[in-house]
N, CA and C atoms as an extended XYZ file, in Angstrom:
303
Properties=species:S:1:pos:R:3:atomname:S:1:resname:S:1:resid:I:1 pbc="F F F"
N       -39.164       18.701        9.615 N   MET     1
C       -37.638       18.861        9.657 CA  MET     1
C       -37.265       20.339        9.546 C   MET     1
N       -36.266       20.468       10.829 N   SER     2
C       -36.060       21.819       11.036 CA  SER     2
C       -34.889       22.551        9.811 C   SER     2
N       -34.999       23.705        9.687 N   THR     3
C       -33.930       24.196        8.605 CA  THR     3
C       -32.773       23.876        8.488 C   THR     3
N       -32.302       23.880        9.825 N   GLU     4
C       -30.926       23.234       10.049 CA  GLU     4
C       -30.561       21.870        9.461 C   GLU     4
N       -31.554       20.938        9.739 N   ALA     5
C       -31.846       19.675        9.322 CA  ALA     5
C       -31.682       19.473        7.888 C   ALA     5
N       -32.859       20.306        7.020 N   LYS     6
C       -32.875       20.356        5.627 CA  LYS     6
C       -31.474       20.889        4.937 C   LYS     6
N       -30.827       21.834        5.732 N   LYS     7
C       -29.431       22.400        5.001 CA  LYS     7
C       -28.497       20.823        5.259 C   LYS     7
N       -28.373       20.593        6.351 N   LEU     8
C       -27.401       19.248        6.716 CA  LEU     8
C       -27.619       18.320        5.517 C   LEU     8
N       -28.927       17.942        5.355 N   ALA     9
C       -29.301       16.965        4.390 CA  ALA     9
C       -28.765       17.340        3.074 C   ALA     9
N       -28.962       18.458        2.464 N   LYS    10
C       -28.558       19.016        1.201 CA  LYS    10
C       -27.034       19.048        1.244 C   LYS    10
N       -26.353       19.207        2.046 N   ILE    11
C       -25.010       19.386        1.958 CA  ILE    11
C       -24.388       17.959        2.026 C   ILE    11
N       -25.117       16.970        2.659 N   ALA    12
C       -24.689       15.418        2.290 CA  ALA    12
C       -24.740       14.806        1.213 C   ALA    12
N       -26.220       15.385        0.758 N   ILE    13
C       -26.319       14.923       -0.591 CA  ILE    13
C       -25.774       15.359       -1.865 C   ILE    13
N       -25.038       16.375       -1.645 N   ALA    14
C       -24.148       16.907       -2.499 CA  ALA    14
C       -22.806       16.568       -2.312 C   ALA    14
N       -22.634       16.171       -1.318 N   SER    15
C       -21.363       15.574       -0.790 CA  SER    15
C       -21.258       14.280       -1.537 C   SER    15
N       -22.173       13.661       -1.505 N   LEU    16
C       -22.135       11.895       -1.961 CA  LEU    16
C       -21.993       11.946       -3.744 C   LEU    16
N       -22.936       13.124       -4.092 N   ILE    17
C       -23.095       13.330       -5.595 CA  ILE    17
C       -21.318       13.599       -6.229 C   ILE    17
N       -21.043       14.508       -5.248 N   ALA    18
C       -19.489       14.947       -5.943 CA  ALA    18
C       -18.527       13.867       -5.596 C   ALA    18
N       -18.564       12.945       -4.434 N   LEU    19
C       -17.679       12.111       -4.122 CA  LEU    19
C       -18.001       10.757       -5.274 C   LEU    19
N       -19.253       10.440       -5.583 N   SER    20
C       -19.297        9.472       -6.754 CA  SER    20
C       -18.917        9.970       -8.002 C   SER    20
N       -18.938       11.195       -8.393 N   MET    21
C       -18.041       11.929       -9.530 CA  MET    21
C       -16.726       11.502       -9.667 C   MET    21
N       -15.869       11.659       -8.294 N   THR    22
C       -14.590       11.873       -8.668 CA  THR    22
C       -13.980       10.393       -8.555 C   THR    22
N       -14.596        9.509       -7.740 N   THR    23
C       -14.066        8.196       -7.085 CA  THR    23
C       -13.644        7.434       -8.380 C   THR    23
N       -14.581        7.133       -9.525 N   PRO    24
C       -13.836        6.157      -10.556 CA  PRO    24
C       -12.735        6.752      -11.114 C   PRO    24
N       -12.410        7.936      -11.489 N   ALA    25
C       -11.490        8.827      -12.082 CA  ALA    25
C       -10.138        8.721      -11.226 C   ALA    25
N       -10.423        8.748       -9.624 N   VAL    26
C        -9.102        8.537       -9.115 CA  VAL    26
C        -8.559        6.940       -9.076 C   VAL    26
N        -9.677        6.043       -9.090 N   THR    27
C        -9.307        4.500       -9.047 CA  THR    27
C        -8.841        4.357      -10.359 C   THR    27
N        -9.281        4.764      -11.476 N   GLN    28
C        -8.546        4.357      -12.665 CA  GLN    28
C        -7.339        4.991      -12.668 C   GLN    28
N        -6.796        6.143      -12.235 N   ALA    29
C        -5.940        6.525      -12.556 CA  ALA    29
C        -4.719        5.820      -11.577 C   ALA    29
N        -5.290        5.529      -10.244 N   ALA    30
C        -4.167        4.615       -9.860 CA  ALA    30
C        -3.833        3.267      -10.375 C   ALA    30
N        -4.913        2.636      -10.970 N   SER    31
C        -4.427        1.338      -11.361 CA  SER    31
C        -4.110        1.179      -12.746 C   SER    31
N        -4.147        2.396      -13.708 N   SER    32
C        -3.816        2.211      -15.008 CA  SER    32
C        -2.441        2.825      -15.213 C   SER    32
N        -1.979        3.464      -14.407 N   SER    33
C        -0.705        4.437      -14.933 CA  SER    33
C         0.521        3.888      -14.757 C   SER    33
N         0.423        2.937      -13.733 N   ASP    34
C         1.740        1.947      -13.766 CA  ASP    34
C         1.450        0.529      -13.623 C   ASP    34
N         2.529       -0.021      -13.738 N   ASP    35
C         2.418       -1.620      -13.704 CA  ASP    35
C         2.832       -1.804      -12.004 C   ASP    35
N         1.909       -2.709      -11.513 N   TYR    36
C         2.548       -2.902      -10.012 CA  TYR    36
C         3.815       -3.931       -9.866 C   TYR    36
N         4.762       -3.768       -9.279 N   ILE    37
C         5.676       -4.453       -8.873 CA  ILE    37
C         5.859       -4.692       -7.533 C   ILE    37
N         6.943       -5.807       -7.568 N   LYS    38
C         7.442       -5.974       -5.661 CA  LYS    38
C         8.175       -4.841       -5.527 C   LYS    38
N         8.038       -4.309       -4.418 N   CYS    39
C         8.629       -3.226       -3.777 CA  CYS    39
C         9.347       -3.773       -2.435 C   CYS    39
N        10.369       -3.627       -2.440 N   TYR    40
C        11.013       -4.390       -1.103 CA  TYR    40
C        11.596       -3.232       -0.426 C   TYR    40
N        11.811       -3.470        1.102 N   GLY    41
C        12.431       -2.610        1.952 CA  GLY    41
C        11.101       -1.287        2.606 C   GLY    41
N        10.159       -1.601        2.264 N   VAL    42
C         9.241       -0.422        2.595 CA  VAL    42
C         7.853       -1.102        3.417 C   VAL    42
N         7.491       -2.255        3.610 N   ALA    43
C         6.643       -2.704        4.165 CA  ALA    43
C         6.651       -2.275        5.210 C   ALA    43
N         5.602       -1.725        6.263 N   ALA    44
C         5.411       -1.850        7.721 CA  ALA    44
C         4.935       -2.833        8.378 C   ALA    44
N         5.345       -3.361        9.426 N   SER    45
C         5.289       -4.232       10.469 CA  SER    45
C         3.925       -4.927       10.053 C   SER    45
N         4.348       -6.295       10.053 N   ASN    46
C         2.540       -6.959        9.674 CA  ASN    46
C         2.066       -6.681        8.580 C   ASN    46
N         2.732       -5.992        7.554 N   LYS    47
C         1.915       -5.497        6.250 CA  LYS    47
C         2.261       -5.929        5.081 C   LYS    47
N         3.067       -6.719        4.892 N   ASN    48
C         3.922       -7.539        3.826 CA  ASN    48
C         2.682       -8.126        3.057 C   ASN    48
N         3.213       -8.276        1.662 N   ASP    49
C         2.132       -8.850        0.727 CA  ASP    49
C         2.133      -10.499        0.495 C   ASP    49
N         3.938      -10.677        0.708 N   CYS    50
C         3.668      -12.144        0.610 CA  CYS    50
C         4.779      -12.839        1.724 C   CYS    50
N         4.930      -14.151        1.714 N   GLY    51
C         5.916      -14.975        2.272 CA  GLY    51
C         7.483      -14.232        2.325 C   GLY    51
N         7.938      -14.317        3.328 N   THR    52
C         9.611      -14.077        2.859 CA  THR    52
C        10.472      -15.302        3.534 C   THR    52
N        11.860      -15.037        3.589 N   SER    53
C        12.612      -15.949        3.861 CA  SER    53
C        12.363      -16.540        5.410 C   SER    53
N        11.604      -15.828        6.142 N   LEU    54
C        11.158      -16.168        7.457 CA  LEU    54
C        10.010      -16.647        7.473 C   LEU    54
N         8.777      -16.492        6.569 N   SER    55
C         7.825      -16.926        6.758 CA  SER    55
C         7.189      -17.137        5.289 C   SER    55
N         6.346      -18.036        5.689 N   ALA    56
C         5.315      -18.235        4.331 CA  ALA    56
C         3.998      -17.429        4.318 C   ALA    56
N         3.961      -16.636        5.152 N   CYS    57
C         2.604      -15.976        5.105 CA  CYS    57
C         2.509      -14.229        4.909 C   CYS    57
N         1.750      -13.819        4.369 N   ALA    58
C         1.821      -12.326        4.067 CA  ALA    58
C         1.444      -11.678        5.737 C   ALA    58
N         1.727      -10.549        5.708 N   ALA    59
C         1.278      -10.050        6.990 CA  ALA    59
C         1.806      -10.579        8.166 C   ALA    59
N         3.104      -10.894        8.006 N   SER    60
C         3.925      -11.706        8.998 CA  SER    60
C         5.355      -10.955        9.361 C   SER    60
N         5.747       -9.785        8.711 N   ILE    61
C         6.997       -9.479        9.328 CA  ILE    61
C         6.839       -8.722       10.355 C   ILE    61
N         8.126       -8.613       11.545 N   LYS    62
C         7.692       -8.071       12.699 CA  LYS    62
C         8.509       -6.571       12.651 C   LYS    62
N         9.419       -6.318       11.619 N   GLU    63
C        10.007       -5.064       11.705 CA  GLU    63
C         9.638       -4.331       10.423 C   GLU    63
N         9.305       -3.441       10.608 N   ALA    64
C         8.898       -2.396        9.469 CA  ALA    64
C        10.259       -2.161        8.452 C   ALA    64
N         9.994       -2.027        7.332 N   GLY    65
C        10.974       -1.592        6.601 CA  GLY    65
C        12.107       -2.518        6.271 C   GLY    65
N        11.836       -3.985        6.618 N   ALA    66
C        12.410       -5.051        6.365 CA  ALA    66
C        13.260       -5.134        4.903 C   ALA    66
N        14.464       -5.352        4.529 N   CYS    67
C        14.745       -5.189        3.220 CA  CYS    67
C        14.381       -6.453        2.253 C   CYS    67
N        14.131       -7.434        3.144 N   TYR    68
C        13.632       -8.691        2.556 CA  TYR    68
C        12.217       -8.962        2.128 C   TYR    68
N        11.212       -7.884        2.776 N   ALA    69
C         9.906       -7.949        2.812 CA  ALA    69
C         9.470       -6.947        1.340 C   ALA    69
N         8.291       -7.446        1.176 N   TRP    70
C         7.677       -6.391       -0.124 CA  TRP    70
C         6.345       -6.145        0.052 C   TRP    70
N         5.975       -5.431       -0.791 N   ILE    71
C         4.470       -4.900       -1.122 CA  ILE    71
C         4.359       -4.736       -2.504 C   ILE    71
N         3.212       -5.129       -3.065 N   TYR    72
C         3.101       -4.531       -4.588 CA  TYR    72
C         2.828       -3.065       -4.541 C   TYR    72
N         3.361       -2.286       -5.219 N   ALA    73
C         3.204       -0.987       -5.527 CA  ALA    73
C         3.444       -0.674       -6.885 C   ALA    73
N         2.696        0.511       -7.437 N   PRO    74
C         3.223        1.087       -8.717 CA  PRO    74
C         4.632        1.354       -9.098 C   PRO    74
N         5.150        1.083       -9.903 N   GLU    75
C         6.563        1.260      -10.069 CA  GLU    75
C         7.221        2.479       -9.759 C   GLU    75
N         6.388        3.524      -10.412 N   ALA    76
C         6.682        4.992      -10.254 CA  ALA    76
C         6.804        5.240       -8.998 C   ALA    76
N         5.900        4.876       -7.919 N   ILE    77
C         5.673        5.299       -6.508 CA  ILE    77
C         6.615        4.412       -5.790 C   ILE    77
N         7.088        3.327       -6.055 N   CYS    78
C         8.175        2.547       -5.439 CA  CYS    78
C         9.604        3.528       -5.753 C   CYS    78
N         9.674        3.708       -6.878 N   LYS    79
C        11.149        4.598       -7.117 CA  LYS    79
C        11.330        5.503       -6.317 C   LYS    79
N        10.313        6.253       -5.847 N   LYS    80
C        10.209        7.392       -5.214 CA  LYS    80
C        10.422        7.284       -3.743 C   LYS    80
N        10.104        6.257       -3.099 N   LEU    81
C        10.349        5.664       -1.719 CA  LEU    81
C        11.842        5.832       -1.122 C   LEU    81
N        11.902        6.334       -0.116 N   ALA    82
C        13.345        6.054        0.426 CA  ALA    82
C        13.194        4.701        0.746 C   ALA    82
N        14.661        4.218        0.750 N   ASN    83
C        15.185        2.723        1.223 CA  ASN    83
C        14.308        1.844        0.127 C   ASN    83
N        13.917        2.227       -0.795 N   ALA    84
C        12.931        1.011       -1.627 CA  ALA    84
C        13.744        0.275       -2.458 C   ALA    84
N        13.702       -0.951       -2.820 N   SER    85
C        14.282       -1.508       -3.924 CA  SER    85
C        13.090       -1.927       -5.147 C   SER    85
N        13.476       -1.907       -6.079 N   VAL    86
C        12.464       -1.698       -7.446 CA  VAL    86
C        12.546       -3.458       -7.589 C   VAL    86
N        11.548       -4.182       -7.452 N   GLY    87
C        11.442       -5.584       -8.185 CA  GLY    87
C        12.383       -6.541       -7.533 C   GLY    87
N        13.583       -6.232       -6.978 N   THR    88
C        14.421       -7.347       -6.297 CA  THR    88
C        15.030       -6.967       -4.863 C   THR    88
N        15.406       -7.823       -4.374 N   GLN    89
C        15.920       -7.114       -2.841 CA  GLN    89
C        17.343       -6.376       -3.019 C   GLN    89
N        17.351       -5.597       -2.405 N   ALA    90
C        18.716       -4.732       -2.503 CA  ALA    90
C        20.156       -5.819       -2.039 C   ALA    90
N        21.147       -5.400       -3.197 N   LYS    91
C        22.273       -6.159       -3.140 CA  LYS    91
C        22.754       -6.524       -1.807 C   LYS    91
N        22.629       -5.629       -0.897 N   ASP    92
C        23.242       -5.828        0.316 CA  ASP    92
C        22.152       -6.041        1.584 C   ASP    92
N        21.166       -6.238        0.927 N   CYS    93
C        20.214       -7.112        1.996 CA  CYS    93
C        20.602       -8.640        2.609 C   CYS    93
N        20.490       -8.339        3.639 N   VAL    94
C        20.753       -9.811        4.750 CA  VAL    94
C        19.596       -9.951        5.358 C   VAL    94
N        18.939      -10.961        4.913 N   SER    95
C        17.494      -11.274        5.706 CA  SER    95
C        17.927      -12.422        6.839 C   SER    95
N        17.695      -12.264        7.998 N   PRO    96
C        17.971      -13.097        9.127 CA  PRO    96
C        17.716      -14.386        8.714 C   PRO    96
N        18.522      -15.356        9.526 N   LYS    97
C        18.311      -16.611        9.838 CA  LYS    97
C        16.742      -17.021       10.179 C   LYS    97
N        16.193      -18.340        9.578 N   PRO    98
C        14.933      -18.733       10.360 CA  PRO    98
C        15.308      -19.327       11.647 C   PRO    98
N        14.483      -19.099       12.555 N   PRO    99
C        15.038      -19.741       14.141 CA  PRO    99
C        14.989      -21.672       13.834 C   PRO    99
N        15.948      -21.980       14.513 N   THR   100
C        15.992      -23.364       14.433 CA  THR   100
C        15.180      -24.325       15.301 C   THR   100
N        14.772      -25.419       15.338 N   LYS   101
C        13.836      -26.043       16.366 CA  LYS   101
C        14.749      -26.915       17.199 C   LYS   101
């Protein structure tokens, strides 16, 4: 193995060790700091967590930021997001009517 390959291997091993030492702390901080709540109005298109008035499936909304669609998020994060409604739909939210057959 060349000197350059040995250096690269040492860096890779050191990186993995460092990552393994920090990952549990980051995961624990994210999961225990807040209760997860329904955060309305911030879901990206096709990324909502559950059904809406228009569909019964997750990942089904077509428009990003739809006021009637929600994702689970820590309450503190949801409160900081623009256009977010914490726990319930915004009072002025008007969800489109489902298509008629």
